Steps between C-alpha positions, in 0.01 A plus 500: 500500500137582416296356218591778250868438531663206328850381456642518149623162389717647222540272188309209662168663417593522127609139467152384403499729201786324326400257222605144546701519170688787632576332828626194305713727285656666807579154652659379176701816473646443843624153386659627181885522501639847522829634363760513768773756505792380281812406701860560395722203421688521826181476710383211292826312560487563874144368524592205283792423725276500810238278326767246404669500841168470685343260252193703504226569240563773238238721350613647166346756277644526143527789258246479220521632145137625480507644859121525525433267787745298712491122503446327836813449701704190424517331838728211575839379623824559324637160416801596289704796361682489172686811385242772459213262536311365803279195506188534710273214596152654485160327505490472119849343483863622470526853367833629364531874560760744364633721781475802270121447459429524879321818590425424866568213740416432854558229758183334626464270796318176519117504472343282759185311418429448866485715815 
């Protein structure tokens, strides 16, 4: 390669042109919760059964009335079931959730604080 040829670095060369406020906004946007695809009741019950059997952590997204932005996931262990209600021990305390209000649920593993 002679001195007149240079390798294009793609988007790397434009990174310096972004304002710090814009970069902060992009980072915050990545952290914002996103709407997950709604699950049908049968899928929700199957995932709930796996979570209860494996005693793992549940991540639950609820339906919202205003439907503008989703709330963060409710993460915790299911400690009890009562009719159409489940009791989840989250970081803010025990949350009682109606099964009809669950939009999306997933099973999450343990998060290690060490390597």
